C-alpha positions in Angstrom: -99.4 79.3 88.0 -99.4 82.0 90.7 -97.9 85.4 89.6 -95.1 85.2 92.3 -94.1 81.7 91.1 -94.2 82.8 87.4 -92.0 85.9 88.3 -89.5 83.7 90.1 -89.3 81.2 87.2 -89.0 84.0 84.6 -86.4 85.8 86.6 -84.2 82.7 86.7 -84.6 82.2 82.9 -84.1 85.9 82.0 -81.0 86.2 84.3 -79.3 83.2 82.6 -80.2 84.6 79.2 -79.1 88.1 79.9 -75.7 86.9 81.3 -75.1 84.2 78.7 -73.1 82.3 81.3 -73.3 79.9 84.2 -72.1 82.5 86.8 -73.5 81.6 90.2 -74.6 85.0 91.3 -76.0 85.5 94.8 -79.7 85.1 94.5 -81.6 88.2 93.7 -84.7 88.6 96.0 -87.8 87.8 94.0 -90.3 90.7 94.2 -93.8 90.1 95.4 -96.8 90.2 93.0 -97.5 93.7 94.2 -94.1 94.9 93.4 -94.7 94.6 89.7 -92.7 93.6 86.7 -90.6 96.8 86.8 -88.8 95.5 89.9 -88.1 92.2 88.3 -86.6 93.7 85.2 -84.7 96.2 87.3 -83.1 93.4 89.3 -82.0 91.6 86.2 -80.6 94.8 84.6 -78.7 95.5 87.8 -77.0 92.2 87.9 -76.2 92.3 84.2 -74.7 95.8 84.6 -72.5 94.7 87.4 -71.4 91.6 85.5 -70.5 93.7 82.4 -68.6 96.2 84.5 -66.6 93.4 86.1 -65.8 91.6 82.9 -64.6 94.8 81.4 -62.2 95.2 84.3 -61.0 91.6 84.0 -60.2 92.2 80.3 -58.4 95.5 81.2 -56.2 93.9 83.8 -55.6 90.9 81.6 -54.3 93.2 78.8 -53.6 96.9 78.8 -53.7 97.2 82.6 -51.5 94.2 83.4 -48.6 96.3 84.6 -50.8 98.2 87.0 -52.3 94.9 88.2 -48.7 93.5 88.6 -47.9 96.3 91.0 -51.1 95.6 93.0 -50.1 92.0 93.3 -46.7 93.0 94.6 -48.3 95.3 97.1 -50.7 92.6 98.2 -48.3 89.7 98.7 -45.0 91.4 99.4 -41.7 91.0 97.5 -38.7 88.9 98.4 -35.6 90.6 97.0 -33.1 87.8 97.7 -30.7 88.1 94.8 -29.9 84.4 94.5 -33.5 83.3 94.4 -34.4 86.0 92.0 -31.6 85.1 89.7 -32.7 81.5 89.8 -36.2 82.4 89.0 -35.2 84.7 86.1 -33.2 81.8 84.6 -36.0 79.4 84.9 -38.6 81.8 83.5 -36.3 82.7 80.6 -35.8 79.0 79.7 -39.5 78.2 80.0 -40.5 81.2 77.9 -38.2 80.1 75.1 -39.6 76.6 75.3 -43.2 77.8 75.2 -42.4 80.1 72.3 -41.3 77.0 70.3 -44.8 75.5 70.6 -47.0 78.6 71.2 -45.5 81.8 69.8 -48.4 83.9 71.3 -46.3 84.1 74.5 -44.2 86.7 72.6 -47.2 89.0 72.5 -47.6 88.9 76.3 -44.4 88.0 78.1 -44.7 87.0 81.7 -44.2 89.3 84.7 -43.0 87.5 87.8 -41.8 88.1 91.3 -41.1 86.1 94.5 -43.5 86.9 97.3 -42.8 86.5 101.0 -45.2 83.6 101.7 -43.3 80.6 103.2 -45.8 78.0 102.1 -45.2 75.9 99.0 -47.1 77.4 96.1 -47.0 79.6 93.0 -49.8 81.2 91.0 -50.4 82.8 87.6 -53.0 85.6 87.6 -54.5 88.0 85.1 -52.2 89.5 82.5 -49.6 86.7 82.6 -48.6 88.0 86.1 -47.0 85.3 88.1 -46.0 85.1 91.8 -43.8 82.4 93.3 -43.9 81.8 97.0 -40.5 81.9 98.9 -41.6 78.5 100.3 -41.4 76.9 96.9 -37.6 77.2 97.0 -37.6 75.7 100.5 -39.3 72.4 99.5 -37.6 72.1 96.1 -33.8 72.4 95.8 -33.5 71.7 92.0 -34.5 73.9 89.1 -36.0 71.1 87.1 -38.9 70.5 89.5 -39.4 74.2 90.0 -39.6 74.5 86.2 -42.4 71.9 86.2 -44.5 73.9 88.8 -44.0 77.1 86.9 -44.6 75.4 83.5 -48.0 74.3 84.9 -48.8 77.8 85.9 -47.8 79.2 82.6 -50.0 76.5 80.9 -52.9 78.1 82.7 -51.8 81.5 81.5 -51.4 80.4 77.9 -54.9 79.0 77.8 -56.4 82.0 79.6 -57.7 79.7 82.3 -57.2 82.5 84.8 -59.5 85.1 83.2 -62.1 82.4 82.6 -62.0 81.3 86.2 -62.4 84.8 87.4 -65.5 85.1 85.4 -66.8 81.8 86.8 -66.4 82.9 90.4 -67.9 86.4 90.2 -70.3 87.1 93.0 -72.3 90.1 93.9 -70.2 90.8 96.9 -67.0 90.8 94.8 -68.7 93.0 92.2 -69.9 95.4 94.8 -66.4 95.8 96.1 -65.1 96.4 92.6 -67.8 98.9 91.6 -67.6 100.7 95.0 -63.8 101.0 94.8 -63.5 98.9 98.0 -62.8 101.8 100.3 -60.5 103.6 98.1 -58.6 100.6 96.7 -57.9 100.5 93.0 -60.0 97.8 91.1 -56.7 96.0 90.5 -56.2 95.8 94.3 -59.7 94.3 94.7 -58.9 91.7 92.1 -55.5 91.0 93.8 -57.5 89.8 96.8 -58.7 86.9 94.7 -55.5 86.4 92.6 -54.5 83.0 93.8 -58.1 81.7 94.5 -59.1 81.0 91.0 -61.5 78.1 90.6 -59.8 76.2 87.8 -61.6 73.1 86.7 -60.4 69.5 86.6 -60.0 69.5 82.8 -58.1 72.8 83.1 -55.7 71.2 85.6 -55.1 68.3 83.4 -54.5 70.6 80.4 -52.0 72.7 82.4 -50.2 69.5 83.6 -50.0 68.2 80.0 -48.8 71.5 78.7 -46.1 71.6 81.4 -44.7 68.3 80.1 -44.7 69.7 76.5 -42.9 72.8 77.6 -40.3 70.8 79.7 -39.5 68.5 76.7 -38.7 71.6 74.6 -36.3 72.9 77.3 -33.1 71.6 78.8 -34.8 70.4 81.9 -35.2 66.7 82.7 -38.7 65.5 81.6 -38.6 63.0 84.5 -38.9 66.0 86.8 -42.6 66.2 86.0 -43.4 62.9 87.7 -40.6 63.5 90.3 -42.1 66.6 91.7 -45.4 64.8 92.4 -43.5 61.9 94.0 -41.8 64.5 96.3 -45.2 66.0 97.1 -46.7 62.5 98.0 -43.7 61.7 100.2 -43.8 65.1 102.0 -47.5 65.5 102.4 -49.2 62.3 101.5 -51.6 61.4 98.7 -54.4 63.7 99.9 -54.5 66.6 97.4 -55.9 68.9 100.0 -52.7 68.9 102.1 -51.4 71.8 100.1 -53.0 75.2 99.8 -53.1 77.0 96.5 -54.3 76.4 93.0 -51.7 73.8 91.8 -52.5 71.6 94.9 -56.1 71.7 94.2 -59.5 70.9 95.9 -61.1 67.6 96.2 -62.7 67.5 92.8 -59.3 67.9 91.1 -56.8 65.2 90.2 -55.0 63.5 93.1 -51.3 63.7 93.6 -50.9 60.0 92.6 -53.0 60.6 89.4 -50.8 63.5 88.4 -47.6 61.6 89.1 -48.8 58.5 87.2 -50.1 60.7 84.3 -46.6 62.2 83.9 -45.0 58.7 84.2 -47.2 57.5 81.4 -46.3 60.6 79.3 -42.6 59.9 80.0 -43.0 56.3 78.8 -44.7 57.5 75.6 -42.1 60.1 75.1 -39.4 57.4 75.2 -41.2 55.4 72.5 -42.5 53.0 75.2 -39.0 52.0 76.1 -38.6 53.4 79.6 -40.8 52.7 82.6 -40.7 53.3 86.3 -42.4 50.9 88.7 -42.1 51.4 92.4 -38.7 53.1 92.1 -37.4 50.5 89.6 -36.3 51.9 86.2 -36.8 49.4 83.4 -35.5 49.6 79.8 -37.3 47.7 77.1 -39.1 45.8 79.9 -35.9 44.7 81.6 -34.7 45.8 85.1 -32.0 48.4 84.9 -31.6 50.2 88.3 -33.4 51.0 91.6 -31.7 54.2 92.6 -30.9 54.7 96.3 -31.9 57.8 98.2 -29.5 60.8 97.9 -29.1 63.7 100.4 -31.8 65.6 98.6 -34.1 63.0 97.0 -35.7 59.7 97.9 -34.9 56.7 95.7 -38.3 56.7 93.9 -38.0 60.4 93.1 -34.5 60.0 91.8 -35.7 57.1 89.7 -37.8 59.5 87.6 -34.8 61.6 86.9 -32.8 58.6 85.7 -35.8 57.6 83.6 -36.0 61.1 82.3 -32.4 61.0 81.1 -33.1 57.7 79.4 -36.3 58.9 77.8 -34.7 62.0 76.5 -32.1 59.9 74.7 -34.6 57.3 73.4 -36.8 60.0 72.1 -34.2 61.1 69.6 -32.5 57.8 68.9 -33.8 54.5 67.6 -31.2 52.2 69.2 -29.1 52.2 72.3 -25.4 52.7 71.7 -22.7 51.2 73.9 -22.9 52.8 77.4 -19.7 53.9 79.0 -18.5 55.5 82.2 -16.9 58.9 82.4 -15.9 60.6 85.6 -18.2 58.2 87.5 -21.2 58.8 85.4 -23.0 56.3 83.1 -23.4 57.9 79.6 -25.2 57.0 76.4 -23.9 59.0 73.4 -23.6 62.4 75.0 -26.5 61.9 77.4 -25.7 61.5 81.1 -27.9 58.8 82.6 -26.9 58.3 86.2 -24.1 59.3 88.6 -24.2 56.6 91.3 -23.8 57.7 94.9 -22.2 55.6 97.6 -25.4 53.5 98.1 -25.9 52.7 94.4 -24.3 49.9 92.4 -21.1 51.1 90.6 -21.2 53.0 87.4 -19.3 50.2 85.7 -21.9 47.6 86.9 -24.8 49.8 85.6 -23.1 50.5 82.3 -22.5 46.8 81.7 -26.1 46.0 82.6 -27.4 48.7 80.2 -25.3 47.2 77.5 -26.9 43.8 78.0 -30.3 45.3 77.4 -31.3 45.4 73.8 
């Protein structure tokens, strides 16, 4: 084997060994035979040093420096100070944090920082240090807190499993490292990382894990578990099934789950949560395999999206009860026990008709 070829092969092996990772660094130029082994080892050492410097900074901003990084994010993305939106966000984050603590007490060691940024597109992201940012546009597309909680629960799932720091490490490149080490023209290192805050390259398994965690969090909260499937039904209706129609991490690239896959995964989890008693098929809610209701559209939801909310109410009741009691109507709402099931609008069948049908389903 020629010396230059041997050096090239050895360089690749030594670089992987030195880094202990699958980081896709920009290729280091392979020295010619005349350049000698000193240049080869120097190139490897240089990359390793940059990698180590960057990973130390990631760890810093993920932990002790997270407040500093939070300010960098706010400077980068801008802050929406709308009092009503911020109060809504505070309520949702408080409820979700309590729900997560019930299944993962580690959240108490690193409570989430959060703010609303000024971006009018539909997105939210969780970055290093449990620092979250919610686009103003999220509140424009979603008018109910249940579905917003699902989106934020997904992001918090990434945070709880440290997907963000892991994905930062995966996407390190020499050009990013060079910016960090050089201080990027006077910026703090946190400001450099902020440029990549919502461009994390989470994997397909991580997306599924965050989705499934969001369902677990929602079921430990007061939010409707049917909202998990409902939000994806809304996304499909607004933007189509193509998962590239939304920018941002939760609406992920082509190698990630499709919108339909995510909705159907949540619908299946909802069925399992109900003890396999509640299903939704093309907007039709079924109880114990029998047709119950096909909700009509409301002013804010399509019929199929609304069906998942009805199914969520039923699933929440069935999860904690072995049998269906007699349904009744109170103030125009169909109720089982103390659980509201559906409040018909002018296009639905009457509450009395729906209660009678539910009572015929055993």
